[in-house]
C-alpha positions as CSV (number, residue, x, y, z in Angstrom):
1,M,21.7,-52.3,45.3
2,P,18.3,-52.7,43.7
3,T,18.3,-53.6,40.0
4,F,16.0,-53.6,37.0
5,H,16.1,-55.0,33.5
6,A,16.8,-52.8,30.4
7,P,14.7,-53.5,27.3
8,D,17.4,-55.8,25.9
9,G,17.6,-57.7,29.2
10,T,20.8,-56.1,30.6
11,R,20.6,-56.0,34.4
12,L,21.1,-52.4,35.5
13,A,21.7,-51.1,39.1
14,Y,20.6,-48.0,40.8
15,R,20.8,-46.6,44.3
16,V,18.3,-44.7,46.4
17,T,19.8,-41.8,48.5
18,A,17.8,-39.8,51.0
19,D,18.3,-38.1,54.3
20,P,17.0,-39.5,56.6
21,A,17.5,-42.8,54.8
22,P,14.1,-44.4,53.8
23,S,13.4,-47.7,52.2
24,A,13.2,-47.6,48.4
25,V,9.4,-48.0,48.7
26,D,9.1,-45.0,51.2
27,A,11.3,-42.9,48.9
28,L,9.0,-43.5,45.9
29,A,5.9,-42.9,48.0
30,G,6.9,-39.4,49.2
31,A,4.7,-36.5,48.4
32,A,7.3,-34.8,46.2
33,G,8.7,-38.0,44.7
34,P,12.3,-38.7,43.8
35,I,14.7,-37.0,41.4
36,V,16.2,-39.4,38.9
37,C,19.8,-38.4,38.3
38,V,21.7,-39.5,35.2
39,P,25.5,-39.4,35.6
40,G,27.9,-38.3,32.9
41,G,31.1,-39.9,31.7
42,P,30.0,-42.7,31.2
43,A,31.3,-43.2,34.8
44,D,30.5,-44.9,38.0
45,S,27.6,-42.8,39.4
46,R,29.3,-42.6,42.9
47,Y,30.9,-39.3,41.9
48,L,27.5,-37.6,42.2
49,G,27.3,-38.6,45.9
50,D,24.2,-37.0,47.3
51,L,24.6,-33.9,45.2
52,G,25.8,-31.7,48.0
53,G,23.0,-32.7,50.3
54,L,20.1,-32.4,47.8
55,S,18.9,-35.8,49.2
56,A,17.7,-33.9,52.3
57,H,15.0,-32.3,50.1
58,R,14.1,-35.0,47.7
59,P,15.1,-38.7,47.5
60,L,17.6,-39.3,44.7
61,I,17.4,-42.3,42.3
62,V,20.9,-42.6,40.7
63,P,21.4,-45.3,38.1
64,D,24.7,-46.8,37.0
65,L,24.7,-46.6,33.2
66,R,25.1,-49.9,31.5
67,G,28.6,-51.3,31.7
68,T,29.6,-48.9,34.5
69,G,29.6,-49.2,38.3
70,R,27.4,-52.1,39.4
71,S,25.5,-52.4,36.2
72,A,26.1,-55.3,33.8
73,V,28.1,-55.1,30.6
74,P,25.6,-55.5,27.7
75,E,26.0,-58.2,25.0
76,D,25.6,-55.6,22.3
77,P,28.3,-52.9,22.6
78,S,26.3,-50.6,20.2
79,S,23.8,-50.2,23.1
80,Y,26.4,-47.8,24.7
81,R,25.2,-45.2,22.2
82,C,23.6,-42.1,23.8
83,D,20.2,-42.5,22.1
84,R,20.0,-46.2,23.2
85,L,20.7,-45.2,26.8
86,V,17.4,-43.1,26.7
87,D,15.6,-46.5,26.6
88,D,17.3,-47.5,29.9
89,V,16.0,-44.3,31.6
90,E,12.5,-45.0,30.5
91,A,12.8,-48.6,31.7
92,L,13.9,-47.3,35.1
93,R,10.8,-45.0,35.2
94,V,8.5,-47.9,34.4
95,H,10.3,-50.1,37.0
96,L,9.9,-47.4,39.7
97,G,6.2,-47.0,38.8
98,L,6.4,-43.2,38.3
99,P,3.8,-41.7,36.0
100,R,5.9,-38.6,35.7
101,M,9.3,-37.8,37.2
102,T,11.9,-35.1,37.8
103,L,14.9,-35.9,35.7
104,L,18.4,-34.5,36.2
105,G,21.3,-35.0,33.9
106,H,24.9,-34.0,34.5
107,S,27.6,-33.4,31.9
108,A,27.4,-36.1,29.2
109,G,24.3,-37.4,31.0
110,A,22.5,-34.2,30.1
111,N,22.6,-35.4,26.5
112,I,20.7,-38.5,27.6
113,A,18.2,-36.4,29.6
114,T,17.7,-34.0,26.7
115,Q,16.9,-36.8,24.3
116,Y,14.6,-38.3,26.9
117,A,12.8,-35.0,27.1
118,A,12.4,-34.8,23.3
119,R,11.1,-38.4,23.2
120,Y,9.0,-38.6,26.3
121,P,7.9,-35.0,27.2
122,D,4.7,-36.2,28.9
123,R,6.6,-38.3,31.4
124,L,8.5,-35.4,33.0
125,D,7.4,-32.7,35.5
126,R,10.8,-31.0,35.7
127,L,14.1,-31.2,33.8
128,V,17.4,-30.2,35.4
129,L,20.6,-30.0,33.3
130,V,23.8,-29.5,35.4
131,G,27.0,-28.6,33.5
132,P,25.3,-30.0,30.5
133,G,26.8,-31.5,27.4
134,T,25.3,-30.0,24.2
135,R,26.0,-32.7,21.5
136,A,22.4,-33.8,21.5
137,V,21.3,-30.5,20.0
138,G,24.4,-30.0,17.8
139,L,26.0,-27.1,19.7
140,D,29.7,-27.1,19.2
141,I,32.0,-25.4,21.7
142,G,34.9,-23.7,20.1
143,A,38.5,-23.6,21.3
144,R,38.3,-19.8,21.6
145,T,35.4,-20.0,24.0
146,R,37.3,-22.5,26.2
147,R,40.5,-20.5,26.0
148,E,38.8,-17.3,27.1
149,L,37.2,-19.1,30.0
150,A,40.4,-20.8,31.0
151,L,42.2,-17.4,31.1
152,L,40.0,-16.3,33.9
153,R,42.0,-18.7,36.1
154,R,45.4,-17.2,35.2
155,D,46.2,-16.3,38.8
156,E,45.8,-19.8,40.1
157,P,49.2,-21.5,41.0
158,W,48.4,-24.5,38.8
159,F,47.5,-22.4,35.8
160,P,50.8,-22.5,33.7
161,T,51.0,-26.3,33.5
162,A,47.3,-26.8,33.1
163,F,47.0,-24.1,30.4
164,A,49.9,-25.5,28.4
165,A,48.2,-28.9,28.4
166,L,44.9,-27.4,27.4
167,E,46.5,-25.6,24.5
168,A,48.1,-28.8,23.3
169,I,44.9,-30.7,23.5
170,M,42.9,-28.1,21.6
171,E,45.6,-27.9,18.9
172,G,45.7,-31.7,18.5
173,T,49.3,-32.0,19.4
174,G,48.8,-34.2,22.5
175,G,48.6,-32.8,26.0
176,D,48.2,-34.3,29.4
177,T,44.5,-34.7,30.1
178,E,45.2,-35.1,33.8
179,A,47.0,-31.8,33.9
180,V,43.9,-29.9,32.9
181,A,41.8,-31.4,35.8
182,P,42.0,-28.2,37.9
183,F,40.0,-26.3,35.2
184,F,37.0,-28.4,36.0
185,H,36.8,-27.4,39.7
186,G,36.1,-24.0,41.3
187,R,39.0,-24.7,43.7
188,W,41.7,-27.3,43.3
189,D,42.1,-28.5,46.8
190,A,42.3,-32.0,48.5
191,E,38.5,-32.5,48.2
192,A,38.5,-31.6,44.5
193,R,41.4,-34.0,43.9
194,R,39.5,-36.8,45.7
195,H,36.4,-36.1,43.7
196,H,38.4,-36.1,40.4
197,E,39.8,-39.5,41.2
198,A,36.3,-40.9,42.0
199,G,34.8,-39.6,38.8
200,R,37.1,-41.3,36.3
201,P,35.3,-43.2,33.6
202,D,35.5,-46.9,34.3
203,N,34.6,-48.3,30.9
204,A,36.7,-47.1,27.9
205,E,34.5,-48.9,25.4
206,A,31.3,-47.2,26.7
207,V,33.0,-43.8,26.5
208,A,34.2,-44.4,22.9
209,L,30.8,-45.6,21.7
210,F,28.6,-43.0,23.6
211,G,28.7,-40.6,20.6
212,A,29.0,-43.2,17.8
213,E,27.3,-42.5,14.5
214,G,23.5,-42.2,15.0
215,A,23.8,-41.3,18.7
216,F,22.5,-37.8,18.1
217,T,19.9,-36.3,15.8
218,P,20.2,-32.6,16.5
219,E,17.6,-31.2,14.1
220,A,14.9,-33.7,15.3
221,T,15.8,-33.1,18.9
222,R,15.7,-29.3,18.6
223,A,12.3,-29.5,16.8
224,A,10.9,-31.7,19.7
225,L,12.3,-29.4,22.4
226,A,10.6,-26.4,20.7
227,G,7.3,-27.8,22.0
228,F,8.6,-29.0,25.4
229,E,6.3,-27.3,27.9
230,V,7.9,-28.7,31.1
231,P,10.0,-26.2,33.3
232,V,13.7,-26.6,32.7
233,L,16.6,-25.5,35.0
234,L,20.1,-25.2,33.4
235,L,22.7,-24.7,36.1
236,V,26.4,-24.2,35.2
237,G,29.5,-23.1,37.1
238,E,31.0,-19.8,36.3
239,F,34.3,-21.5,35.4
240,D,33.0,-24.7,33.8
241,L,35.4,-25.4,31.0
242,N,33.4,-28.5,29.9
243,S,30.2,-26.6,29.6
244,P,31.0,-22.8,29.3
245,P,28.2,-20.6,30.5
246,A,27.8,-18.9,27.1
247,S,27.2,-22.3,25.4
248,V,24.7,-23.3,28.1
249,A,22.9,-20.0,27.7
250,E,22.5,-20.9,24.0
251,L,21.2,-24.3,25.0
252,A,18.6,-22.7,27.2
253,T,17.1,-20.8,24.3
254,L,16.0,-24.1,22.8
255,F,13.4,-24.6,25.6
256,P,10.2,-22.6,25.8
257,D,10.3,-22.5,29.7
258,A,13.9,-22.5,30.8
259,V,15.8,-20.8,33.7
260,L,19.6,-20.4,33.4
261,V,21.6,-20.1,36.7
262,V,25.4,-19.5,36.6
263,Q,26.8,-20.5,40.0
264,P,29.6,-18.1,41.0
265,G,33.0,-19.5,41.6
266,A,32.0,-23.0,40.5
267,G,33.4,-25.4,37.9
268,H,31.9,-28.6,36.3
269,H,30.9,-30.0,39.7
270,P,29.0,-27.1,41.4
271,W,27.7,-29.3,44.3
272,I,31.3,-29.8,45.3
273,D,32.4,-26.1,45.0
274,D,29.5,-24.6,46.9
275,P,27.0,-27.3,48.1
276,D,24.7,-24.9,50.0
277,R,24.2,-22.6,47.0
278,F,23.8,-25.6,44.7
279,V,21.2,-27.3,46.9
280,A,19.3,-24.1,47.5
281,T,18.9,-23.5,43.8
282,L,17.7,-27.0,43.0
283,A,15.5,-27.2,46.1
284,A,13.7,-24.0,45.0
285,F,13.2,-25.3,41.5
286,T,12.2,-28.8,42.2
287,G,10.1,-28.2,45.4
């Protein structure tokens, strides 16, 4: 895997995915340019795969966040903070030699992408937020919102066990976090189970420090996004318990030029639930 150095010297890895497979140089030289995809978690970026076949339309540049996947563990653990990870994305852009780029962020990675947009608006030509986290702009998702969304799945065979665990988690009385996994997929089949296993966070310290004090400055980020003139696509699954459509719709209002797409029947990983629909939406937006 190719690597680059973060501003603090940490060696970070990334992969280039395209169909047909080009060299990294060819991928960067393409007319449309690559899409830089920031994973959530923090987790090994392999769970993104080729985003349901999106790599057939645009090359994908997928970094492993520091301390995850093939990237090195930093000397300073405080650099796991979300706002510090923005510097790693900028270092990747410089390393790739891209004057401007299309940036995609999934889940918690959308918080990184959102803060990048606020800090470096002139270095983006498109912004895509998939199942986005909303902590960067200070949007809280209440238990009632999640409960109402969860109840839409009441006819699923796994629902009783998963809903009981969800209630316990939201009430702070414990709860099996693995039991709620079906809520994050549009269908809970063998493929979804395999994907869930592949997407487990692989660095507990990175997860714990991602949102440490100072990681988010919601008022400043909102103010910066009010002048963000780059087109934004927000795509969320109809059943996404992590990023409920109503909350993502509220996030969309913070951008002057935003399109919200709710993918029917999908959960938190819409490229797994319906790859053709997902790819068609992103291909139309990114060109």
